[in-house]
Backbone as JSON Lines, residues from 0, in Angstrom:
{"i":0,"aa":"X","n":[6.64,14.33,5.57],"ca":[6.19,13.2,4.8],"c":[7.19,12.07,4.98]}
{"i":1,"aa":"X","n":[6.74,10.84,5.25],"ca":[7.65,9.73,5.42],"c":[8.41,9.46,4.14]}
{"i":2,"aa":"X","n":[9.66,9.03,4.28],"ca":[10.46,8.69,3.11],"c":[9.74,7.62,2.3]}
{"i":3,"aa":"X","n":[9.69,7.79,1.0],"ca":[9.07,6.81,0.14],"c":[7.57,6.94,-0.01]}
{"i":4,"aa":"X","n":[6.94,7.84,0.74],"ca":[5.49,8.01,0.64],"c":[5.19,8.99,-0.47]}
{"i":5,"aa":"X","n":[4.03,8.87,-1.06],"ca":[3.65,9.85,-2.06],"c":[2.46,10.65,-1.55]}
{"i":6,"aa":"X","n":[2.29,11.83,-2.11],"ca":[1.23,12.71,-1.63],"c":[-0.14,12.33,-2.16]}
{"i":7,"aa":"X","n":[-0.18,11.53,-3.2],"ca":[-1.46,11.08,-3.73],"c":[-1.27,9.73,-4.39]}
{"i":8,"aa":"X","n":[-2.35,9.01,-4.55],"ca":[-2.32,7.73,-5.25],"c":[-3.56,7.63,-6.11]}
{"i":9,"aa":"X","n":[-3.45,6.93,-7.21],"ca":[-4.58,6.79,-8.1],"c":[-5.59,5.83,-7.5]}
{"i":10,"aa":"X","n":[-6.81,6.26,-7.41],"ca":[-7.9,5.43,-6.91],"c":[-8.62,4.88,-8.12]}
{"i":11,"aa":"X","n":[-9.19,3.69,-8.01],"ca":[-9.92,3.11,-9.13],"c":[-10.89,4.14,-9.69]}
{"i":12,"aa":"X","n":[-10.91,4.27,-10.98],"ca":[-11.75,5.28,-11.61],"c":[-10.97,6.54,-11.95]}
{"i":13,"aa":"X","n":[-9.7,6.62,-11.54],"ca":[-8.85,7.73,-11.91],"c":[-8.88,8.91,-10.97]}
{"i":14,"aa":"X","n":[-9.69,8.88,-9.92],"ca":[-9.75,10.01,-8.98],"c":[-8.47,10.06,-8.16]}
{"i":15,"aa":"X","n":[-8.16,11.22,-7.62],"ca":[-6.99,11.39,-6.76],"c":[-7.46,11.61,-5.33]}
{"i":16,"aa":"X","n":[-6.66,11.16,-4.39],"ca":[-6.98,11.39,-2.99],"c":[-5.71,11.76,-2.26]}
{"i":17,"aa":"X","n":[-5.79,12.66,-1.3],"ca":[-4.65,13.05,-0.5],"c":[-4.69,12.31,0.83]}
{"i":18,"aa":"X","n":[-3.65,11.52,1.14],"ca":[-3.68,10.74,2.36],"c":[-3.31,11.51,3.61]}
{"i":19,"aa":"X","n":[-2.8,12.73,3.48],"ca":[-2.29,13.43,4.63],"c":[-3.33,14.34,5.26]}
{"i":20,"aa":"X","n":[-3.48,14.22,6.58],"ca":[-4.37,15.09,7.32],"c":[-5.81,14.65,7.34]}
{"i":21,"aa":"X","n":[-6.15,13.59,6.64],"ca":[-7.52,13.1,6.67],"c":[-7.53,11.6,6.42]}
{"i":22,"aa":"X","n":[-8.58,10.95,6.86],"ca":[-8.72,9.52,6.65],"c":[-9.81,9.3,5.62]}
{"i":23,"aa":"X","n":[-9.48,8.57,4.58],"ca":[-10.44,8.23,3.54],"c":[-10.99,6.84,3.83]}
{"i":24,"aa":"X","n":[-12.26,6.64,3.65],"ca":[-12.83,5.31,3.83],"c":[-13.11,4.7,2.47]}
{"i":25,"aa":"X","n":[-13.07,3.4,2.42],"ca":[-13.44,2.65,1.23],"c":[-12.65,3.03,0.0]}
{"i":26,"aa":"X","n":[-11.37,3.32,0.14],"ca":[-10.52,3.64,-1.0],"c":[-10.07,2.36,-1.7]}
{"i":27,"aa":"X","n":[-9.89,2.46,-3.0],"ca":[-9.4,1.33,-3.79],"c":[-8.18,1.8,-4.56]}
{"i":28,"aa":"X","n":[-7.05,1.1,-4.41],"ca":[-5.81,1.43,-5.1],"c":[-5.39,0.26,-5.96]}
{"i":29,"aa":"X","n":[-4.7,0.55,-7.06],"ca":[-4.15,-0.49,-7.91],"c":[-2.71,-0.16,-8.24]}
{"i":30,"aa":"X","n":[-1.9,-1.19,-8.37],"ca":[-0.5,-1.0,-8.73],"c":[0.24,-2.31,-8.56]}
{"i":31,"aa":"X","n":[1.56,-2.22,-8.49],"ca":[2.4,-3.4,-8.33],"c":[2.9,-3.48,-6.89]}
{"i":32,"aa":"X","n":[2.86,-4.67,-6.35],"ca":[3.29,-4.9,-4.97],"c":[4.81,-4.96,-4.88]}
{"i":33,"aa":"X","n":[5.36,-4.38,-3.83],"ca":[6.78,-4.52,-3.52],"c":[6.87,-5.11,-2.12]}
{"i":34,"aa":"X","n":[7.61,-6.21,-1.99],"ca":[7.78,-6.88,-0.7],"c":[9.26,-6.83,-0.35]}
{"i":35,"aa":"X","n":[9.58,-6.25,0.81],"ca":[10.96,-6.19,1.3],"c":[11.06,-7.01,2.58]}
{"i":36,"aa":"X","n":[12.17,-7.7,2.74],"ca":[12.4,-8.46,3.97],"c":[13.63,-7.88,4.66]}
{"i":37,"aa":"X","n":[13.43,-7.42,5.89],"ca":[14.54,-6.94,6.73],"c":[14.93,-8.07,7.66]}
{"i":38,"aa":"X","n":[16.19,-8.34,7.74],"ca":[16.67,-9.44,8.57],"c":[17.81,-8.94,9.46]}
{"i":39,"aa":"X","n":[17.77,-9.31,10.74],"ca":[18.83,-8.92,11.67],"c":[19.0,-10.01,12.72]}
{"i":40,"aa":"X","n":[19.93,-9.8,13.64],"ca":[20.16,-10.76,14.73],"c":[18.93,-10.91,15.62]}
{"i":41,"aa":"X","n":[18.12,-9.87,15.71],"ca":[16.95,-9.87,16.58],"c":[15.69,-10.4,15.91]}
{"i":42,"aa":"X","n":[15.77,-10.72,14.63],"ca":[14.6,-11.23,13.93],"c":[14.46,-10.61,12.55]}
{"i":43,"aa":"X","n":[13.34,-10.88,11.93],"ca":[13.09,-10.32,10.61],"c":[11.66,-9.83,10.51]}
{"i":44,"aa":"X","n":[11.42,-9.02,9.48],"ca":[10.07,-8.53,9.24],"c":[9.91,-8.26,7.75]}
{"i":45,"aa":"X","n":[8.66,-8.29,7.3],"ca":[8.34,-7.99,5.92],"c":[7.7,-6.61,5.85]}
{"i":46,"aa":"X","n":[8.11,-5.84,4.86],"ca":[7.54,-4.52,4.6],"c":[6.87,-4.57,3.24]}
{"i":47,"aa":"X","n":[5.69,-3.96,3.14],"ca":[4.92,-3.99,1.91],"c":[4.69,-2.57,1.41]}
{"i":48,"aa":"X","n":[4.79,-2.4,0.08],"ca":[4.55,-1.11,-0.56],"c":[3.76,-1.34,-1.84]}
{"i":49,"aa":"X","n":[2.99,-0.33,-2.24],"ca":[2.32,-0.34,-3.53],"c":[3.05,0.64,-4.42]}
{"i":50,"aa":"X","n":[3.44,0.17,-5.6],"ca":[4.1,1.03,-6.58],"c":[3.08,1.35,-7.65]}
{"i":51,"aa":"X","n":[2.79,2.65,-7.82],"ca":[1.85,3.09,-8.84],"c":[2.5,4.21,-9.65]}
{"i":52,"aa":"X","n":[1.78,4.73,-10.61],"ca":[2.32,5.84,-11.4],"c":[2.6,7.06,-10.54]}
{"i":53,"aa":"X","n":[1.92,7.17,-9.4],"ca":[2.08,8.32,-8.52],"c":[3.19,8.16,-7.5]}
{"i":54,"aa":"X","n":[3.78,6.98,-7.39],"ca":[4.87,6.79,-6.45],"c":[4.74,5.51,-5.64]}
{"i":55,"aa":"X","n":[5.37,5.51,-4.5],"ca":[5.46,4.35,-3.6],"c":[4.66,4.62,-2.34]}
{"i":56,"aa":"X","n":[3.68,3.75,-2.06],"ca":[2.8,3.93,-0.92],"c":[3.09,2.84,0.12]}
{"i":57,"aa":"X","n":[3.44,3.21,1.36],"ca":[3.63,2.19,2.4],"c":[2.29,1.55,2.78]}
{"i":58,"aa":"X","n":[2.3,0.23,2.98],"ca":[1.09,-0.51,3.29],"c":[1.17,-1.12,4.68]}
{"i":59,"aa":"X","n":[0.02,-1.19,5.34],"ca":[-0.1,-1.95,6.59],"c":[-1.22,-2.95,6.38]}
{"i":60,"aa":"X","n":[-0.87,-4.24,6.43],"ca":[-1.85,-5.3,6.21],"c":[-2.53,-5.64,7.53]}
{"i":61,"aa":"X","n":[-3.85,-5.79,7.49],"ca":[-4.61,-6.07,8.71],"c":[-4.82,-7.57,8.93]}
{"i":62,"aa":"X","n":[-4.44,-8.38,7.94],"ca":[-4.59,-9.83,8.05],"c":[-3.32,-10.48,7.5]}
{"i":63,"aa":"X","n":[-3.2,-11.78,7.69],"ca":[-2.05,-12.48,7.13],"c":[-2.02,-12.26,5.62]}
{"i":64,"aa":"X","n":[-0.86,-11.89,5.09],"ca":[-0.79,-11.59,3.66],"c":[-0.9,-12.85,2.81]}
{"i":65,"aa":"X","n":[-1.51,-12.72,1.64],"ca":[-1.51,-13.86,0.73],"c":[-0.11,-14.07,0.18]}
{"i":66,"aa":"X","n":[0.11,-15.19,-0.46],"ca":[1.43,-15.51,-0.99],"c":[1.64,-14.77,-2.32]}
{"i":67,"aa":"X","n":[1.96,-13.48,-2.23],"ca":[2.2,-12.65,-3.4],"c":[3.64,-12.16,-3.37]}
{"i":68,"aa":"X","n":[4.25,-12.03,-4.53],"ca":[5.64,-11.62,-4.61],"c":[5.76,-10.22,-5.2]}
{"i":69,"aa":"X","n":[6.93,-9.64,-5.08],"ca":[7.22,-8.34,-5.67],"c":[6.9,-8.39,-7.16]}
{"i":70,"aa":"X","n":[6.23,-7.33,-7.63],"ca":[5.89,-7.23,-9.04],"c":[4.48,-7.67,-9.37]}
{"i":71,"aa":"X","n":[3.81,-8.35,-8.44],"ca":[2.44,-8.78,-8.68],"c":[1.52,-7.57,-8.77]}
{"i":72,"aa":"X","n":[0.69,-7.52,-9.81],"ca":[-0.29,-6.42,-9.93],"c":[-1.45,-6.73,-9.0]}
{"i":73,"aa":"X","n":[-1.79,-5.75,-8.13],"ca":[-2.81,-5.98,-7.1],"c":[-3.83,-4.84,-7.07]}
{"i":74,"aa":"X","n":[-4.97,-5.15,-6.5],"ca":[-6.02,-4.17,-6.19],"c":[-6.24,-4.22,-4.68]}
{"i":75,"aa":"X","n":[-6.15,-3.09,-4.03],"ca":[-6.26,-3.01,-2.58],"c":[-7.49,-2.21,-2.19]}
{"i":76,"aa":"X","n":[-8.19,-2.66,-1.17],"ca":[-9.3,-1.89,-0.59],"c":[-8.92,-1.62,0.87]}
{"i":77,"aa":"X","n":[-9.15,-0.39,1.29],"ca":[-8.79,-0.03,2.65],"c":[-8.99,1.44,2.9]}
{"i":78,"aa":"X","n":[-8.16,2.0,3.79],"ca":[-8.26,3.42,4.13],"c":[-6.9,3.98,4.44]}
{"i":79,"aa":"X","n":[-6.82,5.3,4.38],"ca":[-5.57,6.02,4.65],"c":[-5.42,6.33,6.13]}
{"i":80,"aa":"X","n":[-4.18,6.3,6.6],"ca":[-3.84,6.85,7.92],"c":[-3.28,8.24,7.68]}
{"i":81,"aa":"X","n":[-3.28,9.06,8.71],"ca":[-2.82,10.44,8.58],"c":[-1.36,10.55,8.16]}
{"i":82,"aa":"X","n":[-0.54,9.51,8.43],"ca":[0.88,9.58,8.07],"c":[1.16,9.13,6.63]}
{"i":83,"aa":"X","n":[0.1,8.83,5.86],"ca":[0.3,8.43,4.46],"c":[0.36,6.94,4.24]}
{"i":84,"aa":"X","n":[0.26,6.15,5.3],"ca":[0.22,4.7,5.18],"c":[-1.18,4.28,4.77]}
{"i":85,"aa":"X","n":[-1.26,3.3,3.86],"ca":[-2.55,2.78,3.44],"c":[-2.81,1.49,4.21]}
{"i":86,"aa":"X","n":[-3.91,1.43,4.97],"ca":[-4.28,0.26,5.75],"c":[-5.12,-0.64,4.85]}
{"i":87,"aa":"X","n":[-4.59,-1.81,4.54],"ca":[-5.24,-2.71,3.58],"c":[-6.25,-3.61,4.28]}
{"i":88,"aa":"X","n":[-7.49,-3.54,3.83],"ca":[-8.53,-4.43,4.33],"c":[-8.59,-5.71,3.52]}
{"i":89,"aa":"X","n":[-8.56,-5.55,2.18],"ca":[-8.54,-6.71,1.29],"c":[-7.52,-6.47,0.17]}
{"i":90,"aa":"X","n":[-6.93,-7.55,-0.29],"ca":[-5.95,-7.52,-1.37],"c":[-6.28,-8.63,-2.34]}
{"i":91,"aa":"X","n":[-6.23,-8.31,-3.63],"ca":[-6.5,-9.32,-4.65],"c":[-5.63,-9.05,-5.87]}
{"i":92,"aa":"X","n":[-5.39,-10.1,-6.63],"ca":[-4.64,-9.93,-7.89],"c":[-5.47,-9.1,-8.85]}
{"i":93,"aa":"X","n":[-4.79,-8.25,-9.62],"ca":[-5.5,-7.4,-10.59],"c":[-5.0,-7.72,-12.0]}
{"i":94,"aa":"X","n":[-4.82,-9.0,-12.28],"ca":[-4.32,-9.41,-13.59],"c":[-5.29,-8.98,-14.62]}
């Protein structure tokens, strides 16, 4: 299991899903966004995670991210990859 990944995440409606070993379609997750910036001599990159009651889920955004900061409550729609990364199709505020 990748460091920082969780074995399950809460899906809208309270259901649980296991991201490992299978791909889920049309999953919806809610939680708080965490944005990290890594900076080095060779460049920088942003890393995104969803923090929920079940843990920290690594995110891969498929489009340019909206201007959201760490701590913003969000709702994500997308699917799981076998390594536990959640591929985000759409992201919206969940205020």
